[in-house]
C-alpha positions in Angstrom: -47.0 -5.2 41.9 -43.4 -6.3 41.3 -44.2 -7.4 37.7 -45.9 -4.1 37.1 -42.9 -2.2 38.4 -40.6 -4.2 36.2 -42.7 -3.4 33.2 -42.8 0.3 34.0 -39.0 0.3 34.5 -38.4 -1.5 31.2 -40.7 0.9 29.4 -38.9 3.9 30.9 -35.5 2.5 29.9 -36.8 1.9 26.3 -38.2 5.4 26.1 -34.8 6.8 27.1 -33.0 4.7 24.5 -35.4 5.8 21.8 -35.0 9.4 22.8 -31.2 9.1 22.7 -31.4 7.5 19.2 -33.7 10.3 18.0 -31.3 12.9 19.4 -28.3 11.3 17.6 -30.3 11.1 14.3 -31.3 14.8 14.7 -27.7 15.7 15.4 -26.5 13.8 12.4 -29.2 15.4 10.2 -28.1 18.9 11.3 -24.3 18.2 11.4 -22.5 21.4 11.0 -20.2 21.4 8.0 -17.3 23.7 7.1 -18.2 25.9 4.1 -15.4 27.0 1.8 -12.6 24.9 3.3 -11.0 24.1 0.0 -11.5 27.7 -1.4 -10.7 29.7 1.7 -8.6 27.7 4.0 -6.4 25.3 2.0 -4.8 28.1 0.0 -3.6 29.5 3.3 -1.8 26.3 4.3 2.0 26.6 4.6 4.1 24.2 2.6 4.5 21.9 5.6 0.8 22.1 6.5 -0.3 21.2 3.0 2.2 18.3 2.8 1.3 17.0 6.3 -2.4 16.9 5.5 -2.3 15.7 1.9 1.0 13.7 2.0 2.2 15.4 -1.2 3.7 18.8 -1.9 1.6 21.2 -3.9 3.8 20.6 -6.9 3.1 16.8 -6.8 -0.6 17.4 -6.1 -0.8 19.7 -9.2 1.0 17.0 -11.3 -1.4 14.3 -10.2 -4.4 16.5 -10.7 -3.2 17.4 -14.2 -2.7 13.8 -15.2 -6.3 12.9 -14.0 -7.8 15.9 -15.8 -5.8 15.1 -18.9 -7.6 11.7 -19.1 -10.9 13.3 -18.1 -11.1 11.1 -15.1 -12.5 13.7 -12.7 -16.1 14.3 -13.7 -18.2 16.8 -11.9 -20.3 15.0 -9.3 -23.8 16.5 -8.7 -24.7 17.0 -5.1 -28.3 15.7 -4.3 -28.9 18.9 -2.3 -27.2 21.3 -4.6 -26.9 22.2 -8.2 -23.2 22.7 -7.8 -20.7 20.0 -8.9 -17.6 19.0 -7.0 -14.5 20.4 -8.7 -11.8 18.0 -9.6 -9.2 19.5 -7.2 -11.7 19.0 -4.3 -12.3 15.4 -5.3 -8.5 14.7 -5.3 -8.1 16.5 -1.9 -10.8 14.4 -0.4 -9.2 11.2 -1.6 -5.7 12.2 -0.5 -7.1 13.2 2.9 -8.8 9.8 3.1 -5.8 7.7 2.1 -3.3 9.8 4.0 -5.0 9.3 7.4 -7.1 7.0 9.5 -10.0 9.5 9.7 -13.7 8.6 9.4 -15.5 9.4 6.2 -18.0 11.4 8.4 -15.1 13.8 9.2 -14.4 14.4 5.5 -18.1 15.0 5.0 -18.0 17.8 7.6 -14.7 19.3 6.6 -15.4 19.4 2.8 -19.1 20.2 3.0 -20.0 17.2 0.9 -22.7 14.6 1.4 -21.8 11.2 2.9 -22.8 9.5 -0.3 -20.5 11.6 -2.4 -17.5 11.2 0.0 -18.0 7.4 -0.2 -18.3 7.6 -4.0 -15.1 9.6 -4.3 -12.9 7.5 -2.0 -14.1 4.3 -3.8 -14.2 5.6 -7.4 -10.9 7.5 -7.7 -8.7 4.5 -7.2 -10.6 2.7 -10.0 -9.8 5.7 -12.2 -6.1 5.9 -11.1 -5.2 2.3 -11.5 -6.2 1.6 -15.2 -4.4 4.7 -16.5 -1.8 6.1 -14.2 -0.6 2.8 -12.6 0.6 1.5 -15.9 2.6 4.7 -16.5 4.3 4.8 -13.1 4.5 1.2 -11.9 6.4 -0.5 -14.7 9.2 -2.9 -15.3 12.6 -1.2 -15.9 14.2 -0.9 -19.2 17.5 -2.7 -19.7 19.4 0.5 -19.0 17.4 1.3 -15.9 17.9 -2.3 -14.6 21.6 -2.3 -15.1 21.9 1.2 -13.5 20.0 -0.2 -10.5 22.3 -3.2 -10.4 25.4 -1.0 -10.4 24.0 1.1 -7.5 23.1 -2.0 -5.5 26.6 -3.5 -6.0 28.2 -0.3 -4.8 26.0 -0.1 -1.6 25.7 -3.8 -0.7 28.4 -5.6 -2.6 25.8 -8.0 -4.1 26.2 -8.2 -7.9 23.6 -8.1 -10.7 20.5 -7.2 -8.7 17.5 -6.0 -10.6 15.4 -5.5 -7.5 14.2 -7.1 -4.2 10.9 -8.9 -3.7 8.8 -9.3 -0.6 5.3 -9.3 0.7 3.6 -7.0 3.2 0.3 -7.5 5.1 -2.4 -4.8 4.8 -4.9 -5.2 7.5 -8.5 -5.0 6.4 -12.0 -5.3 7.8 -13.7 -7.7 5.3 -16.2 -10.1 6.7 -14.7 -13.0 4.8 -12.8 -15.5 7.0 -10.7 -16.4 4.0 -8.5 -13.4 4.8 -7.8 -14.4 8.5 -4.1 -14.8 9.1 -2.3 -17.2 11.4 -2.2 -14.3 13.9 -6.0 -14.1 13.7 -6.0 -10.8 11.9 -7.7 -10.1 8.6 -5.2 -9.0 6.0 -4.5 -9.0 2.3 -0.9 -9.5 0.9 0.8 -6.8 -1.2 3.7 -8.4 -3.1 6.1 -5.9 -4.6 9.5 -5.7 -6.3 11.4 -2.5 -5.3 14.5 -0.9 -6.7 17.4 0.6 -4.8 15.7 4.0 -4.8 12.5 2.4 -3.4 10.6 2.6 -6.6 8.0 -0.2 -7.1 8.8 -2.0 -10.4 5.9 -4.5 -9.9 3.0 -4.9 -7.5 0.5 -7.7 -7.1 -2.3 -7.6 -4.5 -5.4 -9.7 -3.8 -4.2 -12.9 -2.1 -5.2 -13.7 1.4 -2.8 -12.8 4.2 -2.8 -16.5 5.3 -1.2 -17.5 2.0 2.5 -18.2 2.1 4.8 -15.8 0.1 5.9 -18.6 -2.3 2.3 -19.4 -3.2 1.5 -15.7 -3.7 4.5 -15.5 -6.0 3.3 -18.4 -8.0 -0.1 -16.8 -8.5 1.4 -13.6 -9.7 2.3 -12.9 -13.3 5.8 -12.1 -12.2 6.5 -15.8 -11.6 6.4 -16.6 -15.3 8.7 -13.6 -16.1 11.3 -14.7 -13.5 11.1 -18.4 -14.5 11.5 -17.8 -18.2 14.0 -14.9 -17.9 11.8 -12.6 -19.8 13.1 -9.0 -19.5 15.4 -10.0 -16.7 18.4 -8.8 -18.7 20.7 -11.4 -17.2 20.0 -10.0 -13.7 18.1 -11.5 -10.8 15.8 -10.5 -7.9 16.6 -11.1 -4.3 14.1 -12.6 -1.8 14.1 -14.1 1.6 13.9 -17.8 2.5 10.1 -17.9 1.9 10.7 -17.7 -1.8 11.9 -20.4 -4.2 15.5 -20.4 -5.3 15.4 -19.8 -9.1 18.0 -18.6 -11.7 16.2 -15.2 -11.7 15.4 -15.1 -7.9 18.2 -15.7 -5.4 17.5 -16.5 -1.8 19.7 -17.1 1.4 21.3 -20.3 2.3 19.1 -22.1 4.9 20.7 -21.7 8.3 20.6 -25.0 10.1 23.4 -24.0 12.4 26.3 -25.2 10.2 26.7 -22.6 7.6 30.3 -21.9 6.4 31.8 -18.4 6.6 31.3 -18.1 2.8 27.6 -18.8 3.2 27.2 -16.5 6.1 28.9 -13.7 4.2 26.6 -14.3 1.2 23.5 -14.2 3.4 24.7 -10.9 5.0 25.2 -9.2 1.7 21.9 -10.5 0.4 20.1 -9.2 3.5 21.6 -5.7 3.1 20.6 -5.6 -0.6 17.1 -6.9 0.1 16.3 -4.2 2.7 15.2 -1.8 0.0 11.8 -3.5 -0.4 11.2 -3.4 3.3 12.1 0.3 3.3 9.8 0.9 0.4 6.9 -0.7 2.2 7.7 1.4 5.3 7.7 4.7 3.3 4.5 3.7 1.5 2.6 3.1 4.8 4.2 6.2 6.4 3.0 8.4 3.7 -0.4 6.8 3.2 -1.6 5.9 6.7 -4.8 4.3 5.4 -2.7 1.3 4.5 -2.1 0.5 8.1 -5.7 -0.6 8.3 -8.3 -0.3 5.5 -11.8 -0.2 7.0 -13.5 -1.6 3.9 -15.3 -4.9 3.2 -15.2 -5.0 -0.6 -12.0 -6.8 -1.5 -11.8 -5.4 -5.1 -12.1 -1.9 -3.8 -9.4 -2.6 -1.2 -7.1 -3.8 -4.0 -7.7 -0.7 -6.1 -7.0 1.5 -3.1 -3.7 -0.3 -2.4 -2.5 -0.1 -6.0 -3.5 3.6 -6.2 -1.4 4.3 -3.1 1.6 2.4 -4.7 1.1 4.5 -7.9 1.2 7.8 -5.9 4.2 6.5 -4.0 6.1 6.0 -7.2 5.1 9.5 -8.4 6.5 10.9 -5.2 9.8 9.0 -5.7 10.1 10.2 -9.3 9.3 13.8 -8.1 11.9 13.6 -5.4 9.3 14.1 -2.7 10.7 13.8 0.8 9.6 10.8 2.8 7.8 10.9 6.1 10.7 9.6 8.2 9.1 10.7 11.4 6.3 8.2 10.9 8.6 5.2 10.2 9.4 4.2 13.8 5.9 2.8 14.5 5.7 1.0 11.2 7.8 -2.0 12.0 6.1 -4.7 9.9 5.9 -7.8 12.2 4.8 -9.8 9.2 7.4 -12.4 8.2 6.6 -15.6 6.4 8.6 -18.1 8.5 7.7 -21.0 6.3 10.7 -21.8 4.1 10.2 -22.6 0.4 11.1 -26.1 -0.8 14.7 -26.5 -1.7 15.6 -26.3 -5.3 18.0 -29.0 -6.4 18.7 -27.5 -9.8 22.4 -27.8 -10.2 22.7 -24.7 -12.5 20.9 -22.5 -10.0 22.9 -23.9 -7.0 26.1 -23.3 -8.9 25.2 -19.7 -9.6 24.5 -19.0 -6.0 27.7 -20.6 -4.9 29.7 -18.7 -7.5 28.3 -15.4 -6.2 28.9 -16.5 -2.6 32.6 -17.3 -3.3 33.1 -13.9 -5.1 31.9 -11.8 -2.1 
């Protein structure tokens, strides 16, 4: 009798679970969508409401849309359940909503009255269209005039001479199943390496290396390493990095503090730290504007890389268009990532002498 009661109880429980699953499936099948949101509601947004939702002003949005349409990158997607295509402006709004927030794709499906498959297609395909065309236009190495203008501004604000830009790495947490991306803090992350100017413009970005990889090694993997080491297009200037980077003629780093630094060395480190903060601020503004970069719930690493570079491209467009930053979101974006492994010391006398000469001039 006891066994029979157990079987009946188990059967009843299983029936309840199946019924619950059926109800959820039925609910999903008949999910209520919002018709006409883009046509009827978005035009009524105030300036602040539009910017808060899409992380760009209407002016910047129209500029990006125009660039994408110019290159015929926004084709009309055909809905499986409808003969109507998805207009280009709607595709861009969906992508900006996705990259600007930590919302689920199902929320976008409901809000924009688009199938789940098409939402997924848009958020994955648009970055692959933005990067090959727009990224090369808006993330680019400075001209000699631009580089020296940046150096003059950096000298004025920090006292450090001949600075082309600052380099650093930032972790972007991801959800890939690969253990190769597990960091020393047991998070899964990919590293974004970037060079930023004094006005927080990205001159160069490199993404794809595991978050467990040290900054010096990421740097060596990047095409930037050869440029810095050969002096190509460095215009007699240099980058600034923290102690995780190698000391090179084109990349200056702090004196290692073993507790016995001279006042000259301490002063040099202080000026370098102030000048180098621009890249940290650039990362902060990037993640404040495009909240998806706080955590990218994707498993395909190439798609993740495209999404990150697309965000960097849009960041630069916003800088060039004098878009206001999202300062209110910066407080909770303190990046606790810091590569505490120092790069091997460079014994090259010319490079050492250059650093000492700058230190003694400050």
